[in-house]
C-alpha positions as CSV (number, residue, x, y, z in Angstrom):
1,M,118.3,-96.1,262.5
2,N,119.2,-92.6,261.5
3,P,116.1,-90.3,261.6
4,S,116.3,-87.8,258.8
5,S,114.8,-84.9,260.6
6,A,114.5,-83.4,264.1
7,K,110.8,-84.1,264.1
8,E,111.5,-87.8,263.5
9,R,114.1,-87.9,266.3
10,R,111.8,-86.3,268.8
11,A,108.9,-88.6,267.8
12,L,111.3,-91.6,268.3
13,I,112.1,-90.3,271.8
14,M,108.5,-89.9,272.7
15,R,107.7,-93.4,271.4
16,Q,110.4,-94.9,273.6
17,L,109.0,-93.0,276.6
18,E,105.7,-94.7,276.0
19,Q,107.4,-98.0,276.4
20,K,109.7,-97.3,279.3
21,E,109.9,-94.7,282.1
22,E,113.4,-93.3,281.2
23,V,115.6,-92.8,278.2
24,L,119.4,-92.1,278.2
25,V,121.3,-89.7,276.0
26,T,124.1,-92.2,275.3
27,E,121.7,-95.0,274.2
28,L,119.7,-92.6,272.0
29,S,122.9,-91.3,270.4
30,K,124.1,-94.9,269.6
31,E,120.7,-95.9,268.3
32,T,120.1,-92.9,266.0
33,G,123.7,-92.1,265.0
34,I,123.1,-88.5,266.2
35,S,125.6,-86.7,268.5
36,E,124.9,-86.6,272.2
37,V,124.9,-82.8,272.0
38,T,122.0,-82.8,269.5
39,I,120.1,-85.4,271.5
40,R,120.4,-83.2,274.6
41,K,119.0,-80.2,272.6
42,D,116.1,-82.4,271.5
43,L,115.3,-83.4,275.1
44,T,115.5,-79.7,276.2
45,I,113.0,-78.7,273.5
46,L,110.6,-81.6,274.4
47,Q,110.9,-80.5,278.1
48,N,110.1,-76.9,277.2
49,R,107.0,-78.3,275.4
50,N,106.0,-80.0,278.7
51,L,106.3,-83.5,277.2
52,L,109.0,-85.0,279.4
53,V,111.3,-84.2,282.4
54,R,115.0,-83.9,282.0
55,T,117.1,-86.1,284.3
56,R,120.9,-86.6,284.8
57,G,121.9,-88.3,281.6
58,G,118.6,-88.5,279.9
59,A,114.9,-87.9,280.4
60,M,111.9,-89.4,282.1
61,R,108.2,-89.7,281.2
62,K,106.3,-86.7,282.5
63,P,104.7,-87.8,285.8
64,V,101.0,-87.4,286.4
65,E,100.4,-84.3,288.4
66,N,99.5,-85.2,292.0
67,Q,100.6,-82.6,294.6
68,N,99.5,-84.9,297.5
69,E,101.9,-87.7,296.6
70,D,104.8,-87.9,299.0
71,I,107.6,-88.4,296.4
72,T,111.0,-89.8,297.6
73,I,113.9,-87.4,297.7
74,A,115.8,-89.7,295.3
75,K,113.1,-89.3,292.7
76,K,112.8,-85.6,293.3
77,G,116.5,-85.2,292.7
78,M,116.1,-86.4,289.1
79,F,113.7,-83.5,288.2
80,N,114.9,-80.0,287.2
81,F,118.3,-80.6,288.6
82,R,120.0,-77.8,286.6
83,E,117.5,-75.3,287.8
84,K,118.0,-76.4,291.4
85,E,121.8,-76.0,291.1
86,R,121.4,-72.4,289.9
87,I,118.8,-71.7,292.6
88,G,121.2,-73.1,295.3
89,A,124.0,-70.9,294.0
90,E,121.8,-67.8,294.1
91,A,120.5,-68.6,297.6
92,A,124.1,-68.8,298.9
93,K,124.6,-65.1,297.8
94,L,122.2,-64.1,300.5
95,I,124.4,-65.7,303.3
96,K,127.1,-63.8,305.1
97,D,130.0,-65.2,306.9
98,G,129.1,-65.7,310.6
99,D,125.4,-66.2,309.9
100,F,123.2,-68.7,311.7
101,I,120.9,-70.3,309.1
102,M,118.3,-73.0,308.9
103,L,118.2,-75.5,306.0
104,D,114.9,-77.3,305.5
105,S,115.0,-80.8,304.0
106,G,114.7,-81.1,300.2
107,T,116.6,-81.4,296.9
108,T,116.9,-77.6,296.3
109,T,118.0,-76.8,299.9
110,L,120.6,-79.5,299.4
111,E,122.0,-77.4,296.5
112,V,122.2,-74.5,298.9
113,A,124.4,-76.6,301.2
114,R,126.6,-77.5,298.2
115,H,127.4,-73.8,297.5
116,L,128.9,-72.7,300.8
117,E,132.6,-73.0,299.8
118,R,133.4,-69.3,300.3
119,F,132.4,-69.2,303.9
120,Q,134.6,-69.9,306.9
121,H,132.2,-69.5,309.9
122,L,128.6,-70.6,309.7
123,K,126.2,-72.1,312.3
124,I,123.6,-74.3,310.5
125,I,120.6,-76.1,311.8
126,T,118.9,-78.7,309.7
127,N,116.5,-81.6,310.0
128,A,117.9,-83.3,306.9
129,M,120.4,-86.1,307.3
130,N,121.7,-85.9,303.7
131,I,122.2,-82.1,304.1
132,A,124.1,-82.6,307.4
133,T,126.3,-85.2,305.7
134,E,127.0,-82.7,302.9
135,L,127.9,-80.0,305.5
136,M,130.3,-82.3,307.3
137,M,132.6,-82.2,304.2
138,Y,133.4,-78.5,304.8
139,K,134.9,-79.4,308.2
140,R,134.6,-75.9,309.6
141,F,130.9,-75.2,310.2
142,E,128.9,-75.7,313.4
143,V,126.1,-78.1,312.3
144,I,123.1,-78.9,314.5
145,L,121.1,-81.9,313.3
146,L,117.6,-82.1,314.8
147,G,116.7,-85.4,316.4
148,G,113.3,-87.0,316.1
149,N,111.5,-89.6,314.0
150,L,113.1,-90.4,310.6
151,R,111.1,-89.9,307.4
152,V,112.7,-92.2,304.9
153,N,111.1,-90.5,301.9
154,S,112.7,-87.1,302.7
155,H,115.8,-88.2,304.7
156,S,114.5,-85.8,307.4
157,T,113.7,-85.9,311.1
158,V,110.2,-84.8,312.3
159,G,107.9,-85.2,315.2
160,P,107.7,-83.9,318.8
161,L,111.4,-84.2,319.6
162,A,112.5,-82.2,316.5
163,M,109.8,-79.6,317.2
164,S,110.8,-79.2,320.9
165,V,114.5,-78.8,320.1
166,L,113.9,-76.4,317.2
167,R,112.0,-74.0,319.5
168,N,115.2,-73.3,321.4
169,F,116.9,-71.7,318.4
170,S,116.5,-68.5,316.4
171,A,118.2,-68.1,313.0
172,Y,118.9,-65.1,310.8
173,K,117.7,-66.9,307.7
174,L,115.6,-70.0,306.8
175,F,116.0,-71.6,303.4
176,L,112.7,-73.4,303.0
177,G,112.1,-76.2,300.5
178,V,108.6,-76.0,298.9
179,D,106.4,-78.8,297.3
180,S,103.6,-76.4,296.3
181,F,103.1,-72.7,296.3
182,S,100.3,-70.3,295.2
183,L,99.6,-66.7,296.2
184,E,96.1,-67.7,297.2
185,D,96.9,-70.8,299.2
186,G,100.4,-70.1,300.3
187,V,102.9,-72.9,300.9
188,S,101.7,-76.5,301.3
189,T,103.1,-80.1,301.4
190,P,101.8,-83.7,301.4
191,S,103.3,-84.4,304.9
192,M,101.6,-83.3,308.1
193,E,104.8,-83.9,310.1
194,E,106.9,-81.8,307.7
195,A,104.3,-79.0,307.7
196,L,104.3,-78.8,311.5
197,L,108.1,-78.6,311.7
198,N,108.2,-76.0,308.9
199,Q,105.7,-73.8,310.7
200,I,108.1,-73.6,313.7
201,M,111.1,-73.0,311.4
202,I,109.2,-70.0,310.0
203,Q,108.4,-68.7,313.5
204,Q,112.1,-69.0,314.6
205,A,113.7,-67.3,311.6
206,D,114.2,-63.5,311.0
207,K,113.9,-64.0,307.2
208,V,112.2,-66.7,305.3
209,I,113.6,-67.6,301.9
210,A,111.7,-70.1,299.8
211,V,113.8,-72.0,297.2
212,F,112.0,-74.0,294.6
213,D,111.8,-74.5,290.8
214,S,109.1,-73.0,288.8
215,S,107.1,-76.3,288.5
216,K,105.9,-75.7,292.1
217,F,104.0,-72.5,291.3
218,D,100.2,-72.4,291.3
219,K,100.0,-75.8,293.0
220,R,98.4,-76.9,296.3
221,S,99.0,-79.9,298.5
222,Y,96.5,-80.8,301.2
223,V,98.6,-79.8,304.3
224,H,99.0,-76.0,304.7
225,I,102.3,-74.6,306.0
226,A,102.1,-70.8,305.7
227,E,100.4,-68.0,303.9
228,A,102.3,-66.4,301.0
229,R,102.8,-63.2,303.0
230,E,104.9,-65.1,305.5
231,I,107.6,-65.6,302.8
232,D,110.1,-62.8,302.5
233,C,111.9,-63.9,299.4
234,I,111.4,-66.5,296.6
235,I,114.3,-67.8,294.5
236,T,113.2,-69.7,291.4
237,D,114.0,-70.3,287.8
238,H,113.2,-68.3,284.7
239,A,110.2,-70.4,283.7
240,I,108.0,-68.7,286.3
241,P,104.4,-68.6,285.1
242,D,103.1,-65.4,283.3
243,G,101.6,-62.9,285.7
244,V,103.2,-64.3,288.8
245,R,106.1,-61.8,288.9
246,S,103.8,-58.8,289.1
247,K,101.6,-60.5,291.7
248,L,104.6,-61.3,293.9
249,K,105.7,-57.7,293.7
250,Q,102.3,-56.5,294.7
251,A,102.4,-58.9,297.6
252,G,105.7,-57.4,298.8
253,I,107.6,-60.7,298.2
254,E,111.2,-60.3,296.9
255,L,111.7,-62.4,293.8
256,R,115.1,-63.6,292.5
257,V,115.0,-65.4,289.2
258,V,118.0,-67.5,287.9
């Protein structure tokens, strides 16, 4: 099949997503006879129209909005991955050699960990097992992994032990992963255990830097972490909703857009 117009190609993509959860660029290219470059452009346009979600190598059916769902980190990693990479790179610019930082669990904070090549001396505390594994590859940082109860969905440690150990440390900067954010309701998450640990992280950090893609704005989960005013800086992507920039400025929150 060789659709004669961009409209037909995009309609074909949407029909396929009605039948299955994910489509791949390589398969669509073979099926339509259209180049992979053109297919990627089609997927980007459909994502900008809020019709699907780009993934590595293709796209997924747009999930039903449910901010209280505790989504696995593997599934989160498939959403908005290019934006998260850019956010991680921008966040690393706020770090200085010799800093003591905290990295919260999450797919965007993982991208911060992946952009630390230029540093020689860092002390890093995290509750995320996958982030600690990433940091090990540098072979030159002091990495403190919190103990506690393992949350399989987030690859993170939580609970009384993690909270007790965390209270013994003070960090220059906290890079906080965010599930939901609004100026009215602040930062929230589906997990009570994650929320309790995040609250201590915020207390123990001199500067709180929230790193999250623009899809998390104007959302609320049922477990409150912090008020918006407790966040010093937000790093997000250019698709930030209209009006939010000026409101963040009025609230005194530094905004960095990638």
